[in-house]
C-alpha positions as CSV (number, residue, x, y, z in Angstrom):
1,M,16.6,12.6,57.7
2,L,16.1,15.4,60.5
3,T,12.8,14.7,62.0
4,A,13.2,17.3,65.1
5,W,14.8,20.7,65.9
6,R,18.3,20.0,67.7
7,P,20.9,22.6,68.6
8,I,23.8,22.6,65.8
9,P,26.9,21.9,67.4
10,G,29.4,24.7,67.2
11,P,32.2,26.2,69.5
12,P,31.3,26.4,73.3
13,R,30.3,29.6,74.5
14,D,32.7,31.5,76.6
15,R,30.7,31.8,80.0
16,I,33.5,33.4,81.8
17,K,33.3,36.2,79.1
18,A,29.8,36.5,79.4
19,R,29.9,36.9,83.0
20,L,32.8,39.5,82.9
21,L,30.9,41.7,80.4
22,R,27.7,41.5,82.6
23,L,29.8,42.7,85.7
24,Y,31.0,45.4,83.5
25,R,27.9,46.4,82.6
26,R,26.3,46.5,86.1
27,L,29.5,48.3,87.2
28,L,29.0,51.1,84.3
29,A,25.2,51.4,85.0
30,R,26.2,52.3,88.8
31,H,29.3,54.1,88.4
32,G,29.1,55.7,84.9
33,P,32.3,56.4,82.7
34,Q,35.1,57.1,84.8
35,G,37.2,59.1,82.1
36,W,40.4,57.8,83.4
37,W,44.0,59.2,83.0
38,P,43.7,62.8,81.6
39,S,47.1,64.1,80.5
40,R,48.4,66.7,78.1
41,T,50.6,63.8,76.3
42,P,51.4,60.0,76.2
43,F,54.9,60.9,77.6
44,E,53.4,62.8,80.5
45,V,51.3,59.7,81.2
46,A,54.5,57.4,81.3
47,V,56.1,59.8,83.3
48,G,53.4,60.1,86.0
49,A,53.0,56.3,85.9
50,I,56.7,55.9,86.9
51,L,56.6,59.1,89.7
52,T,53.6,57.2,91.4
53,Q,55.6,54.1,92.4
54,H,55.8,53.5,95.8
55,T,54.4,57.1,96.6
56,A,51.1,58.7,97.0
57,W,49.9,60.8,93.7
58,T,50.2,64.4,95.9
59,G,54.0,63.9,95.7
60,A,54.1,62.7,92.4
61,A,52.0,65.5,91.3
62,R,54.4,68.0,92.5
63,A,57.2,66.4,90.6
64,V,55.2,66.3,87.4
65,G,54.3,69.8,87.7
66,A,58.2,70.8,88.4
67,L,59.2,69.0,85.2
68,R,56.4,70.7,83.5
69,T,57.4,74.1,84.6
70,R,61.0,73.6,83.7
71,G,59.7,72.6,80.2
72,L,60.9,68.9,80.5
73,M,57.9,67.0,79.5
74,T,59.2,65.9,76.1
75,P,61.7,63.1,75.8
76,R,64.6,64.7,74.5
77,R,64.6,67.5,77.0
78,L,64.2,65.2,79.8
79,A,66.9,63.2,78.6
80,S,69.3,66.1,78.3
81,R,69.3,66.6,81.7
82,D,71.8,64.8,84.2
83,H,70.8,62.6,86.7
84,A,71.4,64.7,90.0
85,T,69.3,67.8,88.3
86,L,66.4,65.4,87.5
87,A,66.3,63.9,91.0
88,G,66.4,67.4,92.5
89,L,63.3,68.4,90.5
90,V,61.5,64.9,91.3
91,R,62.4,64.9,95.0
92,A,58.6,65.6,95.9
93,A,57.9,61.7,94.6
94,G,60.0,60.1,97.2
95,T,63.0,57.8,96.2
96,Y,63.7,60.3,93.9
97,R,67.4,59.2,93.0
98,L,65.7,55.9,91.9
99,K,62.8,57.4,90.0
100,A,65.3,60.0,88.2
101,R,67.3,57.0,87.0
102,T,64.1,55.2,85.9
103,L,62.9,58.2,84.1
104,L,66.2,58.4,82.3
105,D,66.4,54.9,81.4
106,F,62.7,54.8,80.0
107,T,63.3,58.1,78.1
108,R,66.5,56.8,76.6
109,W,64.9,53.6,75.7
110,L,61.9,55.7,74.0
111,L,64.5,57.7,72.2
112,V,66.7,55.0,70.7
113,R,63.8,52.5,70.1
114,F,61.3,55.2,68.6
115,G,62.8,58.5,68.5
116,G,60.9,59.5,71.3
117,D,57.4,59.2,69.3
118,F,54.8,57.3,70.8
119,R,53.3,56.4,67.8
120,G,55.8,53.6,67.3
121,V,54.8,52.2,70.8
122,R,51.5,52.1,69.3
123,R,52.4,50.2,66.2
124,A,55.1,47.7,67.7
125,A,54.4,44.1,68.2
126,L,53.0,44.0,71.4
127,G,54.5,40.9,73.2
128,P,58.1,41.7,72.4
129,L,57.4,45.4,73.2
130,R,56.0,44.6,76.7
131,R,59.2,42.3,77.3
132,E,61.3,45.1,76.1
133,L,59.6,47.7,78.6
134,L,60.1,45.1,81.4
135,G,63.8,45.2,80.8
136,V,64.1,49.0,81.5
137,R,65.5,49.2,84.9
138,G,62.9,50.3,87.6
139,L,60.0,49.1,85.3
140,G,57.6,46.4,86.8
141,P,54.5,44.8,85.2
142,E,52.0,47.0,86.9
143,T,53.7,50.3,85.5
144,V,54.5,48.8,82.1
145,D,50.9,48.0,81.4
146,A,49.6,51.3,82.6
147,I,52.0,52.8,80.2
148,L,50.9,50.6,77.6
149,L,47.1,51.0,78.2
150,Y,46.9,54.6,79.0
151,A,49.6,56.3,77.3
152,A,49.7,54.1,74.2
153,G,46.3,52.6,74.0
154,R,47.3,49.1,73.7
155,P,45.0,46.2,74.9
156,V,47.0,45.3,78.2
157,F,44.8,44.9,81.2
158,V,46.2,46.7,84.4
159,A,45.4,43.6,86.8
160,D,46.1,45.4,89.9
161,A,45.1,44.5,93.8
162,Y,41.9,45.9,93.3
163,A,40.8,43.8,90.3
164,R,42.5,40.6,91.8
165,R,40.4,41.4,95.1
166,V,37.1,41.7,93.4
167,L,37.6,38.8,90.8
168,T,38.8,36.5,93.4
169,R,36.0,37.4,95.7
170,H,33.8,36.4,92.9
171,R,35.5,33.2,92.6
172,L,36.3,34.2,88.9
173,L,40.3,34.1,90.1
174,R,41.7,31.5,92.5
175,T,42.6,32.7,95.7
176,G,46.1,33.7,95.7
177,A,46.4,34.5,91.9
178,G,49.3,36.9,91.0
179,Y,49.4,39.9,88.7
180,E,50.4,37.9,85.6
181,E,48.0,35.3,86.1
182,A,45.3,37.6,86.7
183,R,46.2,39.9,83.6
184,A,46.3,36.9,81.3
185,F,42.9,35.6,82.5
186,L,41.5,39.0,81.6
187,E,43.0,39.4,78.6
188,S,41.9,35.7,77.4
189,H,38.2,36.2,78.3
190,L,37.5,39.9,77.3
191,P,37.5,41.2,73.7
192,S,41.0,42.8,73.1
193,D,39.5,46.6,73.3
194,P,41.9,49.1,75.2
195,G,38.9,51.2,75.6
196,L,37.0,48.4,77.5
197,F,40.2,47.4,79.2
198,N,40.5,51.0,80.3
199,E,37.0,51.7,81.8
200,F,36.7,48.0,83.2
201,H,39.9,48.5,85.1
202,A,38.6,52.1,86.3
203,L,35.2,50.7,87.3
204,L,36.9,47.5,89.4
205,V,38.9,50.4,91.3
206,A,35.6,52.1,91.9
207,V,33.7,49.0,93.1
208,G,36.9,48.1,95.0
209,K,37.0,51.3,96.9
210,A,33.4,51.5,97.5
211,H,32.5,47.8,98.7
212,C,35.2,45.5,98.0
213,G,38.0,46.5,100.5
214,A,39.7,44.5,103.4
215,K,36.3,43.8,104.7
216,P,33.6,43.4,102.1
217,R,30.6,45.4,102.0
218,C,28.3,43.5,99.7
219,E,24.7,45.1,100.8
220,R,24.6,47.7,98.3
221,C,27.2,46.5,96.0
222,P,26.0,46.4,92.2
223,L,27.7,43.1,91.7
224,R,25.9,41.5,94.8
225,A,23.6,39.2,92.3
226,D,26.6,37.8,90.7
227,L,27.5,35.8,94.0
228,G,24.3,34.0,93.7
229,G,23.5,34.1,97.3
230,K,26.8,32.9,98.4
231,R,29.2,34.7,100.6
232,P,32.2,36.4,99.1
233,A,35.3,34.2,98.8
234,P,37.8,34.9,101.7
235,P,41.2,36.5,100.4
236,P,44.3,34.8,100.9
237,G,45.6,34.3,104.6
238,P,48.6,36.0,106.1
239,G,50.6,32.6,105.7
240,A,49.7,32.2,102.0
241,S,52.6,30.5,99.8
242,H,51.9,33.2,97.0
243,A,52.7,35.9,99.2
244,A,56.0,34.8,100.1
245,T,56.8,33.7,96.2
246,S,55.7,37.5,95.4
247,R,57.8,39.1,98.1
248,T,60.6,36.9,96.9
249,S,60.2,37.9,93.2
250,A,59.9,41.4,94.0
251,T,63.0,41.3,96.3
252,R,64.9,39.8,93.3
253,R,63.8,41.9,90.8
254,S,64.4,45.2,93.4
255,A,67.7,44.1,93.8
256,A,68.4,43.6,90.0
257,S,66.8,46.9,88.9
258,G,68.4,49.2,91.7
259,M,64.7,50.1,92.8
260,A,63.4,50.2,96.5
261,R,61.5,47.1,97.5
262,P,57.9,47.4,96.1
263,R,54.9,47.5,98.6
264,A,52.3,44.9,97.8
265,H,48.5,45.8,97.3
266,S,48.7,49.2,96.5
267,P,47.4,49.6,93.0
268,I,47.2,52.6,90.6
269,V,44.0,54.5,90.7
270,F,43.2,57.3,88.3
271,R,40.5,60.1,88.9
272,A,38.2,61.8,86.5
273,V,39.4,64.9,84.4
274,G,39.9,67.8,86.6
275,S,42.7,69.5,88.6
276,A,45.8,67.9,89.8
277,S,43.8,66.0,92.3
278,S,42.4,64.4,89.2
279,A,45.4,62.8,88.0
280,P,46.5,59.3,88.8
281,T,46.4,58.6,92.6
282,R,47.0,56.2,95.3
283,S,44.3,54.7,97.1
284,S,45.9,53.2,100.2
285,R,48.0,55.0,102.8
286,S,51.0,53.0,102.1
287,A,50.9,54.2,98.4
288,G,53.0,52.9,95.5
289,V,52.9,50.6,92.7
290,S,53.3,46.9,94.0
291,D,54.8,45.8,90.7
292,A,54.8,42.6,92.7
């Protein structure tokens, strides 16, 4: 017979989920909704994600504008152009021959697989779909996930360098965690909600730019209380083994895909709705999708 109140056993509470959502609410209160990836069509989002690889958005924006001016912002029209013509149009984005090939390969995949219709991308089983996209020449994990999240509204977290740096300094990720480890961590502990993933990613970039650069500036950071009085965890040292592993993997993938070697730690950044400068941009001077 029960003579005193006692807790009823049940599934353990996910403390990491609670902590992540607390960070999200604090960031949202400080920075507000970010309104990320404005674009006219899902296909244009995907084209922009590809063109921002290894370059600053200013050049990629000019390339997007050139394609739009020529009426090529539909899959069938873009796929109808030969490689040389397309390369000339996207020259401003840098590594233009490689990007033209990637655009053609992605667009042809989209046409063959879904008739060029992003509604199919929204409905397909996510795991096999992501593996298919990673098999398209020139597409790495960060670009694929940006396409899936921002163009197709799929619940995939873009675990870029900003997200990894912030979460590592708060000891939620181990020092040296790579892209896939960070993505799996976030997706396993957060509700599978693309709207949440979109906003949280944008907010992590915002706090990363404002407070969590190469040298942390914690005094006015909205997440300072989460450290519990501790100093932020240090980033990996220059000799960390994961860096060598990432470089080796990136080199192998680049050689296999024909892409230029990706630069590390240059995540996709999206600005709020506005003019050309409000499109996805790059935060660092050595801009480009790391995909490493």
